[in-house]
C-alpha positions, 0 to 999 in steps of 0.5 A: 480397542479400537482401529484406525481403519477396518479396509485391510479385513477385505483381505480376509476373503484370501483366508476361503481360498486358503481354506479351499486349497487345504481340504483339496490338498493331497499332502499325506499328513493326519488330518488334525495335523494338517488342519492344526497347521492350516489353521495357525497360518490362517489365523497369522494372516488374520492377525497380520490383517487386524496389525494393518488396521493400526489397532490401538488402546487409550490410556490416562497419561499424567505426563505434561506439557507446559507452553510459557508464553512471556508479554514482551509488549511496551506496556512491559517493564523490561526488567519483568521479563526476567522477573518472569524468566526466572519464575519459568525456569523455577517451574521448569525445575518442578516438572517430572521426567516424562514432561515438557515444555515450550517458551515464546515472546507475545507482542505483536505476533508470537516468538519461540524463544530461549533463556538467552534470546530472553535475556538479550531481547531485555537487554536490547529494550533497555537499550532501546534497540528492540524490534518496535514493530513487536512490541507494539500489541499485546495480542494475547488471544491470537497468541494462546490460538497459535500457541496450541500447535506446539502440544505434542499429543498424549501428554496433559496441556497447560498455558502460563501466561505471565501479562500486565493483562492490558491486551488489545488484540486478538479476541480474548474471550473467544480464544480462552472459550476455544482453549477450555473446550480443548481441554487446555488448562490456562494459568495466569501471573500478573506483571507490572506495567511500566513505571517511568513517567508517560503522558498520552493524548486518548482523544482530539474531537471536534464538536462538529464533522462539518464548519464553514470558512472563518467559522470558531470550532471548538475542539476537546482534547483528553489526555491522561499521565501516570505521574503529575506533571506540567505540559504543553498542549499545541494545536497544528495546521499544515505543519504550523502551530496555531495555538499554544498552552500550558496544562497541568497533567493529574496523576492517573486521571483523565484531563479535559482541556477545550480549544477553540479553533478559528477555521483558516481554509475550505475543504477537508481542514486537518488538524493536529493535536500534539502534547509537550509532556515535562517527562515522557516515555514514549514519543507516539502517543504524543499526537493525534489528528482529526479532519474538520469539512469546512465549507466556504470559498472554494479552495484549489491547488496549483502546482508550478515548477516556480510559484511566483511566476502564479502571483498575477493569477492568484491575485485575480483568483482572490479578487473573485472569492478563490483562494489558490494554494500555489506550491512548487513542482514536489507540492502535490499531496501524496494521499488521497485524503491530501488531495481532497482538502481541494475542490479542483487541482491545476497542474500550472506547470510540472513535468509528470517526471517530478510526480510518483506514479501513484500520485497520477494514478491518485489524481485519475481517481480523484477525478472519476471517482471522487467528483475533483476537478483537474486542470492542466496549463500549457508549459515546456512542463505540460502534456506530451512535452512534460511527458504525459503521453499515455499516463493516468493523468492524460486519461482524464485531460481532454486534449492529449499529448499527440499531435501531427507536426509540420512538415516544414519543421526539421525532422528527428533522428534518435538513438536510445543506447539502454544499458541490458546488463544483469543487473537491468534483469525482470522489471528494469528491461521491461519498463526500458522496453515500454519506454522505448516504444512509447518514444518511438510513437511520439514520432512521425513519419519524418523522423528516425530512430535507432535502439542499441543496448549494451552490457560489456558489447554494443549490440544494435536491437534496431538500426535507423528506421523511419519512425513510420514503420512502428511494428518493425520497431516495436518488435526489435525492441521487443527482442531486447533482453538484460545479461551481461557486464557494463561498458557504455563506451561500444555503446555510445561509439555505435550511437554516434556512427548512426547519428553522422549517417543521419541526414536530419537537423536534429540528432539526439541521444537518450542513454540510460543506465543502473550501474557503472561502467568500465573506462573510456572517454565519455566526456571527450565523446560527448564533446565531439558529438556536441560539435558535430550537433548532436545532443545527449541526454541521460537517465541514471537508474538506481542508487548504483548509477554512475550518476556524476559521469551521466550528469556531466555527459548530459551537461557536456552534450547540452542535453538533460540529465535525469535520475530517478530510483524508481524503475516505473519511472522510465518510459515518463522520462523517455516521452518527455526527453523525446517530446522536448528533443522533437523541437515542435510541440510548442508555437510561439507568436500573436495568435487570437482566441477563437470561441468553437463550441458552447459551455456553461463555462462560457456563459456571457462571453460568447460575443466577447472579444477574447485576449490573445496568446502569445504561444500554446502547447499543440495537441489534439483533442480526445474523442469526448473533449468539448473544444471551447476555444482554439488558435487562429491556426485551428489548434485547441487552446481551451478545451473540457470533458467529463470523466467519471463523477469529475470534470478534466480541463485543458488550456494549452496556453498559459496564465503567467507573463510568457504567454497569457500577460494580454490575458492578465491584463484584461479587464475581464481576465478574473472574472472568466477564469474565475468561471472557468474554475468554477465550472469544473469544482467538486460538487457537493452530491451527499444531500440525503445521506447521513454516514456514520461509521464506528470500529470495533478492535480491526473492522469498521461498521458503516452505516447509511441513512438514506432519505429523500427531500421530504425525509422519507426513507429511501430503500432498495437501492444499489450501492457502491463503496469502496476504500483507498488505502494508503498504497494505492490499493482499493478496498470493497465495502458490500453495504445492504439494507438492514431497515427503512432507508438504512444500509450496514456494512463492515470493512476490515482494517487489518494492516492498514493504516489510512482510509479514504472511503467513497459511498456512492448511491447508483441508483440516484447519483449521490455520494459522499466521502468517509475518512480513517485513519489509525491513531497511535498503536493501543499498547501506547494508550494510558489508562486501560482497563485490566482484561476481565477475562484474566481475572477469572484465570486461575493464579500461577506458582511455579511450585503449583505447575503440577497441582490440578492437572487435567489428566489426558488420553496417551494412545499406545499402538497395538501393531506389535502385539499383533505382528508378534503373535502372528509370527508366533503363530507362524511358526507353531504352524510350521512344528505342526506340519513337521511333525 
């Protein structure tokens, strides 16, 4: 017998007090009976104290609990689950009266199941409507460890696994070892793997990770099929098929094909192999991509609202050996990997509202962390006019969006009419407050601003106030809170009354709403305000917004219409709209280009008479900016600055026929601008660094070899290695010295699909970029070998479900025995006292 605790026995000290009390008692009873009665009571108290210690004894139990694990991954024929379920039911029938069981499906996780849910799962799998994510892996090791939680105490424990042994997740060997240590018996029943015709690409490997533009690189493609079939192999670059050939896939045998591909563009060149088989069950395993770093002509991305406007500039740069990739407003890559394919990026004419906040954050990191070059040219969609005020992009530009407007320019009265209904609660209303304050900051002392909030009624948040009174305006805006219904009419009417009383020449209203609004003659109100010289712009936020109405109001009000599903873009829209409404950020006339500073990108042009510009966007330099060219008015035209590892450049005029025709017709123009662009290109900074990586399971091992120009190892360096995933999240890799000039680190890949790893030598200023992308899940990889660990596991049959049990120790409480004994002694003590 054992006890869980001995602390209650401290109460036995009370027996001493009880003994003293009996000895000094004046009760007139025979001495023997008196002590016999007291002894029974003291012994009863002692037994109760033992009961509080929770006594128990153990005994061998032949009762059994079985956990059935059924493999539900894609590599299993769905009908095999019915076979597994039938054998499970037969095994359950063979269990004893005191036995129990648990039933689970496992794949990319573990799910409790019943007979009915398994049948429903099989039907859904046959119809192609089952959970693809759950079926995308066979994480048996994790399932074994998780299933232990279902075992009750006091019973023998057994796990029965139904699987095809093609395990691709979790450490199976460690899991089986852990179960053995815990005396959990494991049995295995082999299921038939997928029999449908299937073909898959296994690998796509270039002969070299580096090449030069125009070089032909041999790439090897490995593929496999479970039945012989004709197929076609395609090689794609930027979505275009560059090579296609017929291949004959043998049955259950590896086929390798070598293809020779000419590297077409410089930078990180991404190629995709695609297999088109005659018969196929899964499409997910028919594509594999690889990246080759191509050296050659500088590769520069140009984003312009109308790419045709950049044709002259494109031709000029080609003459100078610079390759431009000119794209429309939505052409900026969504990933860091896509941006790193270019040596520099030029935002020639694209509004911040056409970019996602994550893309702008990537642009900042492209410059500061990866050494890229970023340039912005002047246009109505650039700097503050484009909504870049206080954005991540503005942080890596040498010219800021703010400027002091000329006093002779007409002042502006602006009313912000903001939806503060209940649906705006949380992040949307907070961002609306931020947007309103940012808009107020962009105005100057000659301007006026008012803020109106509306739900079912309109409320003045900030009266028409001079924009110079920033503290009052900001504190008023902070009081804006969400709650209530949605009715735009009172807000518009109140805003109209405020603008009617304003004495400014420019009157503008911005309306933000995320929902449908009640009645009202909104088009008529907009027309009336337009007739009085008031312009109206509208922002429709979210899917529930009255988009057609908002668009109609903006059209009648001679303003601009914006729609977005992302509340984070609201501040950008407000700042862009504020700058557009002020009508004083652009100067258009004939202005001379005057040199104002020295820099290598102006080398050779110090004494040149530079062309004039026909217009530019007014900006002001940041504290770290080097202003190289100014207009004769003193406003900046060209400025440059370093930001982290890269360079930011701003040119407030443009290189189209609108403002830059003089530059485009200048004989030295193409050479000048080629020199400017080369001055901001991403530089090669990985000399002396060799980086290799390998992936084992969900871990990436990185090895770095660092040598000096004499090929001698460099030791005791400080490193900064950060990986950027597809969501923009940063993962830190710790590198430690593992040998002479050798450094190593490990990074978890769990839950990640793509990484760009930037490894920087902080001591000597070198860096390299490593890219990784998860291929399709291993579950869909043909030719996988059965897990050898399962070959050592005893086979399962329903008839032997109770054979060779490892008996378990069942713990039984002895507390009732002690309590009953104590009650008996208490009664006996009472009897002895009354005799």
